[in-house]
DRENDO-838979 format. One record per residue: residue number from 1; y, x, z of N, C-alpha, C, O in turn; residue in one letter. Coordinates in steps of 0.1 Angstrom, whole numbers, plus 5000, padded with zeros to 4 digits. Atoms other than C-alpha are relative to their C-alpha. Example, Ala and Ser with C-alpha at 12.3 -4.5 7.8 and 13.67 -1.06 7.14 Angstrom:
% residues 2
{1,{4988,5009,5000},{4955,5123,5078},{5012,5009,5000},{5012,5019,5007},"a"}
{2,{4989,4991,5000},{4989,5137,5071},{5011,4992,5008},{5022,4997,5009},"s"}
% end
This chain:
% residues 133
{1,{5008,4987,5004},{2393,3105,8178},{4995,5000,5019},{5003,5003,5027},"m"}
{2,{5010,4994,4987},{2366,3107,8214},{5001,5010,5006},{5004,5019,4999},"a"}
{3,{4995,4991,4994},{2371,3131,8240},{4978,5007,4999},{4970,5000,4994},"l"}
{4,{5011,4998,4994},{2335,3153,8249},{4999,4997,5014},{5008,4999,5023},"s"}
{5,{4999,4998,4990},{2320,3143,8273},{4997,5011,5009},{4990,5021,5006},"h"}
{6,{4997,4984,4979},{2325,3169,8313},{4987,5002,4996},{4987,5013,4992},"p"}
{7,{5011,4990,4999},{2287,3174,8309},{4999,5010,4987},{4996,5022,4986},"v"}
{8,{5003,4987,5015},{2287,3187,8271},{5009,5012,4997},{5007,5020,4988},"d"}
{9,{4993,4995,5001},{2321,3202,8280},{4998,5016,5013},{5002,5028,5013},"t"}
{10,{5001,4992,4996},{2309,3217,8307},{4984,5012,4998},{4983,5023,5004},"h"}
{11,{5013,4992,5004},{2272,3233,8294},{5007,5003,4991},{5009,5014,4995},"v"}
{12,{5002,4989,5005},{2288,3244,8265},{5012,5014,5008},{5008,5025,5006},"g"}
{13,{4992,4995,4993},{2319,3262,8288},{4988,5016,5005},{4989,5028,5002},"s"}
{14,{5015,4988,4995},{2284,3282,8305},{4998,5006,4992},{5003,5018,4993},"r"}
{15,{5006,4992,5007},{2269,3291,8274},{5018,5011,4991},{5017,5022,4986},"l"}
{16,{4997,4988,5001},{2302,3306,8265},{5004,5011,5005},{5008,5022,5000},"r"}
{17,{5001,4984,4991},{2304,3328,8292},{4996,5007,5001},{5002,5018,5003},"q"}
{18,{5013,4995,5001},{2270,3339,8294},{5005,5003,4982},{5003,5015,4981},"r"}
{19,{5000,4991,5009},{2277,3348,8260},{5010,5018,4994},{5009,5028,4989},"r"}
{20,{4991,4988,5000},{2306,3367,8262},{5002,5012,5011},{5010,5021,5010},"a"}
{21,{5005,4991,4993},{2293,3384,8295},{4991,5008,4999},{4988,5018,5005},"l"}
{22,{5007,4983,5000},{2267,3397,8275},{5007,5009,4985},{5001,5019,4981},"l"}
{23,{4992,4991,5006},{2292,3411,8247},{4992,4996,4985},{4987,5004,4977},"g"}
{24,{5004,5000,5006},{2280,3392,8225},{5011,4989,4986},{5020,4980,4989},"m"}
{25,{4986,5007,5007},{2302,3377,8194},{4992,4985,4996},{4980,4985,4997},"s"}
{26,{5010,5010,5004},{2292,3339,8182},{4995,4997,4987},{4987,4988,4985},"q"}
{27,{5009,4995,5012},{2284,3350,8148},{4983,5004,5007},{4974,4996,5008},"t"}
{28,{5007,4993,4991},{2258,3371,8166},{4989,4993,5009},{4977,4996,5008},"d"}
{29,{5004,5019,4995},{2247,3336,8188},{4989,4995,4989},{4977,4994,4988},"l"}
{30,{5006,5012,5007},{2242,3318,8160},{4991,5003,4990},{4983,4994,4987},"g"}
{31,{5012,4994,5000},{2223,3342,8139},{4992,5003,5014},{4997,5014,5015},"k"}
{32,{5016,4994,4993},{2195,3351,8165},{4996,4982,5005},{4987,4983,5012},"a"}
{33,{5004,5014,5004},{2191,3307,8165},{5002,4988,4989},{5000,4976,4990},"v"}
{34,{5003,5007,5011},{2195,3299,8130},{5016,4993,4998},{5016,4985,4989},"g"}
{35,{4996,5009,5000},{2231,3285,8137},{5017,5009,4990},{5019,5022,4989},"l"}
{36,{4982,4995,5001},{2272,3292,8122},{5005,5001,5006},{5007,4992,5014},"t"}
{37,{4988,4994,4990},{2296,3311,8142},{5010,4981,5006},{5015,4975,5016},"f"}
{38,{4990,5018,4997},{2314,3272,8140},{4991,4994,4997},{4992,4988,4986},"q"}
{39,{5005,5010,4992},{2286,3255,8153},{4997,5001,5012},{4996,4991,5019},"q"}
{40,{4999,4995,4995},{2281,3276,8177},{5011,4991,5011},{5010,4983,5020},"v"}
{41,{4990,5003,4996},{2315,3273,8183},{5007,4982,5007},{5016,4981,5015},"q"}
{42,{5002,5017,5001},{2314,3231,8183},{4997,4999,5011},{5003,4991,5018},"k"}
{43,{5011,5003,4992},{2287,3235,8208},{5013,5006,5015},{5019,4998,5022},"y"}
{44,{4991,4992,4990},{2309,3263,8233},{5010,4990,5003},{5011,4987,5015},"e"}
{45,{4982,5007,5000},{2345,3239,8230},{4989,4982,5003},{4996,4971,5003},"r"}
{46,{4999,5016,4996},{2321,3204,8239},{5000,4990,4989},{5001,4977,4991},"g"}
{47,{4991,5003,5019},{2330,3193,8204},{4979,4989,4999},{4977,4977,5001},"f"}
{48,{5014,5007,5002},{2287,3185,8198},{4994,5005,5013},{4994,5015,5020},"n"}
{49,{5011,5000,4992},{2264,3179,8219},{4985,5014,5002},{4974,5014,4997},"r"}
{50,{5020,4983,5000},{2230,3211,8223},{4994,4983,5005},{4999,4975,5012},"i"}
{51,{5004,5005,4996},{2206,3188,8223},{4980,5012,5009},{4979,5024,5006},"s"}
{52,{5004,4992,4991},{2175,3202,8247},{4990,5014,4996},{4987,5023,5004},"s"}
{53,{5011,4992,5005},{2152,3221,8222},{5015,5018,4994},{5016,5030,4993},"s"}
{54,{4986,4995,5008},{2187,3237,8208},{5001,5008,5015},{4995,5018,5016},"r"}
{55,{5002,4995,4985},{2195,3244,8251},{4990,5009,4997},{4994,5020,4994},"l"}
{56,{5014,4991,4997},{2159,3262,8252},{5004,5013,4991},{5007,5024,4995},"f"}
{57,{4998,4984,5015},{2165,3289,8216},{5016,5005,5013},{5015,5014,5021},"e"}
{58,{4992,4992,4997},{2199,3296,8232},{4997,5006,5022},{5000,5017,5027},"f"}
{59,{5008,4986,4982},{2184,3305,8276},{4989,5003,4991},{4979,4995,4993},"a"}
{60,{5012,4989,5004},{2158,3328,8253},{5014,5011,4996},{5021,5019,5003},"k"}
{61,{4992,4994,5005},{2181,3340,8233},{5005,5014,5010},{5002,5026,5009},"v"}
{62,{4988,4996,4988},{2211,3345,8267},{4991,5005,5013},{4996,5008,5024},"l"}
{63,{5012,4995,4986},{2179,3355,8292},{5006,4994,5011},{5013,5002,5018},"d"}
{64,{4997,5007,4994},{2188,3329,8312},{4989,4986,4999},{4982,4982,4990},"v"}
{65,{5009,5011,4995},{2169,3299,8329},{5010,4985,4991},{5022,4984,4991},"p"}
{66,{4992,5015,5002},{2178,3262,8311},{5008,5000,5013},{5019,5001,5009},"v"}
{67,{4994,5010,4983},{2192,3251,8348},{5015,5014,4995},{5025,5007,4998},"a"}
{68,{4992,4997,4993},{2218,3276,8347},{5012,4995,4993},{5022,4994,4999},"h"}
{69,{4986,5005,5000},{2242,3262,8321},{5001,4986,5006},{5007,4978,4999},"f"}
{70,{4994,5014,4998},{2243,3229,8344},{5004,5006,5011},{5005,4997,5019},"f"}
{71,{4998,4994,4986},{2252,3257,8378},{5016,4994,4996},{5021,4989,4986},"d"}
{72,{4986,5003,4998},{2284,3249,8388},{5006,4981,4998},{5017,4974,5000},"g"}
{73,{4988,5016,5000},{2290,3211,8380},{4998,4996,5010},{4991,5001,5019},"m"}
{74,{4991,5004,4985},{2306,3190,8406},{4992,4982,5001},{4987,4974,4993},"d"}
{75,{4998,5020,5001},{2301,3154,8417},{5004,4983,4985},{5001,4973,4979},"t"}
{76,{4994,5008,5005},{2325,3145,8398},{4998,4996,4981},{5001,4987,4974},"a"}
{77,{5006,5001,5010},{2310,3157,8367},{4991,4995,4994},{4988,4994,4981},"t"}
{78,{5018,5002,5008},{2276,3144,8365},{4999,4987,5004},{4989,4982,4999},"t"}
{79,{4993,5009,4998},{2291,3110,8381},{5012,4995,4995},{5017,4985,4999},"g"}
{80,{4995,5008,5008},{2313,3105,8358},{4997,4996,4997},{4985,5000,4996},"a"}
{81,{5006,5011,5012},{2309,3072,8330},{5010,5001,4996},{5020,5005,5001},"k"}
{82,{4988,5001,5013},{2329,3067,8300},{4993,4990,4999},{4981,4986,4997},"r"}
{83,{4999,5014,5006},{2338,3035,8293},{5000,4998,4986},{5004,5008,4980},"k"}
{84,{5002,5004,5016},{2334,3021,8257},{5016,4998,5000},{5025,4995,5007},"p"}
{85,{4979,4992,5007},{2368,3033,8237},{5009,5002,5011},{5020,4997,5010},"g"}
{86,{4991,4999,4994},{2383,3044,8268},{4989,5012,5011},{4984,5011,5022},"r"}
{87,{5002,4985,4996},{2371,3085,8270},{5008,5001,5010},{5020,4996,5009},"p"}
{88,{4993,4993,4995},{2379,3102,8300},{4997,5015,4997},{4985,5018,4995},"k"}
{89,{5002,4985,5003},{2386,3142,8293},{4999,5008,5013},{5006,5008,5023},"a"}
{90,{5001,4990,4987},{2375,3170,8315},{5007,5004,5006},{5015,5009,4999},"a"}
{91,{4989,4984,5002},{2396,3190,8333},{4994,5008,5012},{4989,5006,5023},"e"}
{92,{5006,4982,4995},{2389,3226,8340},{5010,4998,5012},{5022,4996,5014},"k"}
{93,{4990,4987,4982},{2390,3243,8377},{5010,5007,4997},{5014,5008,4985},"s"}
{94,{4998,4982,5002},{2406,3275,8380},{4993,5011,5004},{4995,5023,5006},"a"}
{95,{5013,4989,4996},{2375,3285,8392},{4994,5006,4979},{4992,5017,4974},"d"}
{96,{5004,5003,5011},{2364,3275,8354},{5007,5009,4990},{4997,5016,4986},"a"}
{97,{4986,4998,5006},{2394,3290,8333},{5000,5016,5008},{5007,5025,5002},"n"}
{98,{5001,4986,4995},{2387,3322,8356},{4992,5010,4994},{4993,5022,4991},"l"}
{99,{5016,4990,4999},{2352,3331,8349},{4998,5001,4982},{4989,5007,4977},"n"}
{100,{5001,4995,5019},{2361,3329,8305},{5004,5014,5000},{4997,5020,4992},"t"}
{101,{4988,4999,5006},{2388,3352,8307},{4993,5011,4994},{4981,5012,4996},"k"}
{102,{5007,4990,4999},{2383,3384,8292},{4994,5008,5007},{4983,5013,5010},"r"}
{103,{4999,4992,4982},{2394,3402,8323},{4988,5002,5004},{4980,5011,5002},"e"}
{104,{5014,5003,4995},{2370,3390,8337},{4994,5004,5003},{4991,5009,5014},"t"}
{105,{5015,4993,5010},{2343,3399,8315},{4998,5009,5003},{4986,5009,5007},"l"}
{106,{4998,4993,5005},{2350,3428,8313},{5003,5013,5014},{5001,5025,5015},"e"}
{107,{5002,4996,4989},{2357,3434,8349},{4984,5001,5011},{4981,5008,5021},"l"}
{108,{5009,5004,4994},{2322,3420,8356},{4989,5013,4990},{4980,5019,4995},"v"}
{109,{5008,4988,5003},{2306,3446,8335},{4998,5010,5002},{4988,5017,5002},"r"}
{110,{4994,4982,4997},{2324,3478,8343},{4992,5000,5010},{4985,5010,5012},"a"}
{111,{5009,5001,4987},{2307,3462,8376},{4987,5006,5005},{4984,5013,5014},"y"}
{112,{5008,5000,4994},{2276,3459,8373},{4990,5016,4989},{4979,5021,4991},"y"}
{113,{5005,4986,5001},{2273,3492,8351},{4995,5016,5008},{4987,5026,5006},"k"}
{114,{5002,4985,4995},{2278,3516,8377},{4979,4996,5004},{4975,4985,5000},"i"}
{115,{5008,5000,5001},{2240,3521,8388},{5000,5002,5014},{4988,5005,5018},"r"}
{116,{5008,4993,4981},{2239,3530,8430},{5002,4982,5004},{5009,4974,4997},"s"}
{117,{4999,5016,4994},{2236,3493,8449},{5018,5008,5005},{5029,5006,5000},"k"}
{118,{4989,4995,4989},{2259,3515,8477},{5014,4997,4997},{5023,4991,5002},"s"}
{119,{4986,5004,5005},{2283,3518,8454},{5008,4998,4992},{5018,5004,4989},"l"}
{120,{4993,5012,4999},{2290,3488,8440},{5008,4988,5011},{5017,4980,5010},"r"}
{121,{4997,5011,4995},{2287,3471,8469},{5011,5007,5005},{5021,4999,5005},"a"}
{122,{4985,4996,4998},{2316,3496,8481},{5016,4995,4991},{5028,4993,4994},"k"}
{123,{4984,5003,5011},{2341,3487,8451},{5000,4990,4999},{5008,4982,4993},"t"}
{124,{4994,5019,5002},{2333,3453,8460},{5013,4999,5010},{5023,4993,5010},"l"}
{125,{4991,5010,4985},{2346,3455,8495},{5012,5008,4997},{5021,5004,5004},"d"}
{126,{4988,4995,5006},{2374,3478,8476},{5014,4990,4996},{5027,4989,4997},"l"}
{127,{4994,5014,5009},{2384,3449,8458},{5003,4989,4999},{5011,4983,4991},"i"}
{128,{4991,5009,4984},{2386,3425,8487},{5007,5000,5005},{5014,4989,5007},"e"}
{129,{4989,4991,4993},{2408,3447,8504},{5010,4999,4990},{5017,4989,4994},"a"}
{130,{4991,5002,5009},{2431,3447,8476},{5003,4990,4998},{5013,4986,5004},"l"}
{131,{5006,5018,4992},{2423,3410,8474},{5013,4994,5012},{5021,4985,5010},"a"}
{132,{4999,5007,4991},{2436,3404,8505},{5014,5002,5002},{5021,4996,5010},"k"}
{133,{4985,4998,4997},{2473,3422,8501},{5005,4997,4995},{5017,4998,4996},"e"}
% end
């Protein structure tokens, strides 16, 4: 069984992260672009490669530029070349796992519900101070 290319895995992870941040289900996203939730799931896991036209559709529905899906790719991912017959598994960084945790997404959603910019800044200061403890 061939493993996913690291770029496909990264793009799928960014798709999942944005969808979850918006509180959208895989079914909702699939319906918006004419797919089943199973196909969205395959894209998010990097099992299936997303075509440029499909990526453009996802970007419109999720209200991000297409480049959003490539943000955060490191040189190891972009420089990775698979040898025929010897696919290399993509390693997930700790930050990538942190960015897709439900708790992180709930915290980000709640943070952006705070209307006052100064109160958001104070909230961020508080969280950073607590993290240092």
